[in-house]
C-alpha positions as CSV (number, residue, x, y, z in Angstrom):
1,M,-12.5,5.7,17.6
2,G,-13.9,9.0,16.5
3,R,-14.5,10.2,13.0
4,M,-11.2,12.2,13.0
5,D,-9.3,9.3,14.4
6,L,-10.5,7.1,11.5
7,A,-9.6,9.8,9.0
8,A,-6.2,10.2,10.6
9,A,-5.6,6.4,10.4
10,L,-6.6,6.5,6.7
11,L,-4.2,9.4,6.1
12,L,-1.4,7.5,7.9
13,G,-2.1,4.3,6.0
14,G,-2.2,6.1,2.6
15,L,1.0,7.9,3.4
16,V,2.8,4.7,4.4
17,V,1.6,3.0,1.2
18,V,3.0,5.9,-1.0
19,V,6.3,5.9,0.9
20,G,6.6,2.1,0.6
21,S,5.9,2.3,-3.1
22,F,9.0,4.5,-3.6
23,S,11.1,2.4,-1.3
24,D,13.3,-0.6,-2.3
25,W,11.2,-3.7,-3.3
26,G,14.1,-5.9,-4.4
27,A,17.4,-5.9,-6.1
28,C,18.7,-6.8,-9.6
29,A,22.0,-8.3,-10.5
30,S,22.6,-5.5,-13.0
31,D,21.0,-2.4,-14.4
32,P,18.4,-2.9,-16.0
33,C,17.5,-6.3,-14.4
34,E,19.5,-8.6,-16.6
35,P,21.5,-11.7,-15.8
36,E,25.1,-11.2,-14.7
37,L,27.7,-10.7,-17.4
38,F,30.9,-12.8,-17.4
39,G,30.5,-13.7,-13.8
40,L,30.5,-10.0,-12.7
41,M,27.5,-9.0,-10.6
42,V,26.4,-5.6,-9.4
43,V,23.4,-5.7,-7.1
44,T,21.2,-2.6,-7.7
45,P,18.3,-2.0,-5.4
46,R,15.0,-1.3,-7.3
47,S,12.0,0.6,-5.9
48,G,8.5,-0.4,-6.4
49,I,8.2,2.4,-9.0
50,D,11.2,1.0,-10.9
51,I,9.8,-2.5,-10.9
52,G,6.4,-1.3,-12.1
53,W,3.9,-2.6,-9.5
54,G,4.8,0.3,-7.2
55,I,3.2,2.7,-9.7
56,L,-0.2,1.1,-9.1
57,T,0.3,0.9,-5.3
58,A,1.4,4.6,-5.2
59,A,-1.7,5.6,-7.2
60,L,-4.0,3.7,-4.9
61,G,-2.2,5.1,-1.9
62,A,-2.7,8.6,-3.3
63,A,-6.4,7.8,-3.8
64,V,-6.6,6.8,-0.1
65,L,-4.9,10.1,0.8
66,V,-7.6,12.0,-1.1
67,L,-10.4,10.0,0.7
68,A,-8.7,10.7,4.0
69,M,-8.4,14.4,3.4
70,S,-12.1,14.4,2.4
71,A,-13.0,12.7,5.6
72,L,-10.9,15.2,7.6
73,L,-12.7,18.1,6.0
74,G,-16.0,16.7,7.3
75,R,-17.4,14.9,4.2
76,D,-18.8,11.4,4.4
77,R,-16.3,8.6,4.3
78,R,-16.4,6.1,1.4
79,P,-15.5,2.8,3.1
80,I,-16.1,0.7,0.0
81,L,-13.6,2.8,-2.0
82,E,-11.2,2.6,0.9
83,R,-11.5,-1.2,1.0
84,V,-11.2,-1.5,-2.8
85,A,-8.0,0.6,-2.7
86,A,-6.5,-1.5,0.1
87,L,-7.4,-4.8,-1.6
88,G,-6.0,-3.5,-4.9
89,I,-2.7,-2.6,-3.1
90,L,-2.5,-6.0,-1.5
91,L,-3.3,-7.7,-4.9
92,A,-0.6,-5.7,-6.7
93,V,2.0,-6.6,-4.1
94,G,0.9,-10.3,-4.3
95,V,1.2,-10.3,-8.1
96,H,4.6,-8.8,-7.8
97,L,5.7,-11.4,-5.3
98,Y,4.3,-14.2,-7.4
99,L,5.9,-13.1,-10.6
100,S,9.3,-12.4,-9.0
101,A,9.3,-16.0,-7.6
102,F,7.5,-18.0,-10.3
103,G,7.2,-15.6,-13.3
104,P,8.1,-16.7,-16.8
105,S,11.6,-15.2,-16.7
106,A,12.3,-15.8,-13.0
107,A,15.3,-18.0,-13.7
108,D,17.2,-15.5,-15.8
109,D,15.9,-12.0,-15.2
110,G,18.5,-11.1,-12.7
111,F,16.0,-10.4,-9.9
112,T,17.6,-11.6,-6.7
113,G,16.7,-12.4,-3.1
114,T,13.7,-12.0,-1.0
115,P,11.5,-8.8,-0.9
116,Y,13.0,-5.7,0.5
117,I,11.6,-3.4,3.2
118,G,9.4,-1.4,0.7
119,V,7.2,-4.4,0.1
120,Y,6.6,-4.9,3.8
121,V,6.0,-1.1,4.4
122,T,3.5,-1.1,1.5
123,V,1.6,-4.1,2.9
124,I,1.5,-2.6,6.4
125,G,0.0,0.6,5.0
126,A,-2.6,-1.3,3.1
127,I,-3.5,-3.3,6.2
128,V,-3.9,0.0,8.2
129,V,-6.3,1.3,5.5
130,L,-8.2,-1.9,5.4
131,V,-8.7,-2.0,9.2
132,A,-9.7,1.7,9.3
133,S,-12.2,1.2,6.5
134,R,-13.9,-1.6,8.4
135,A,-15.0,0.8,11.2
136,P,-18.8,1.3,11.3
137,R,-20.2,4.5,9.8
138,R,-22.0,5.3,13.0
139,L,-19.5,5.1,15.8
140,I,-20.3,3.4,19.1
141,H,-19.8,6.5,21.3
142,E,-22.2,8.6,19.3
143,P,-25.9,8.4,20.3
144,P,-28.1,7.1,17.5
145,S,-30.6,9.9,17.8
146,G,-28.1,12.7,17.7
147,R,-29.1,13.8,21.3
148,P,-26.5,13.8,24.0
149,I,-26.2,10.7,26.1
150,G,-28.3,11.0,29.2
151,S,-30.8,13.4,27.9
């Protein structure tokens, strides 16, 4: 992979994270997430931004987009910052999943069902960023001395 390929992968991963953060992460029985009233239940999809954890993942995804644009403009990559952002996104999604399943008000908060597609999209974007950030700084096909291969 070339330098531009890695920057493009970071750009794609950051964009997927931001889109996933604004997508549906779950549903609530009513608006705002409260238990059903008199047996009547209205299921309302909630985005990651509505739930709260999507704000953090969207901000970290935007940070990855800034890092990717910087790399596309020819500046040095910051793989440690890329990894920290990816791990922060995965941690935020993990905390959301834990709290929605085992949180203090899990029995009566009206939050229903398994995670929706937005959670999966956000995690896939974070994994793309994590894999792209693991690429070595000096790429394999570039000669170490800066001279063309075969000279």
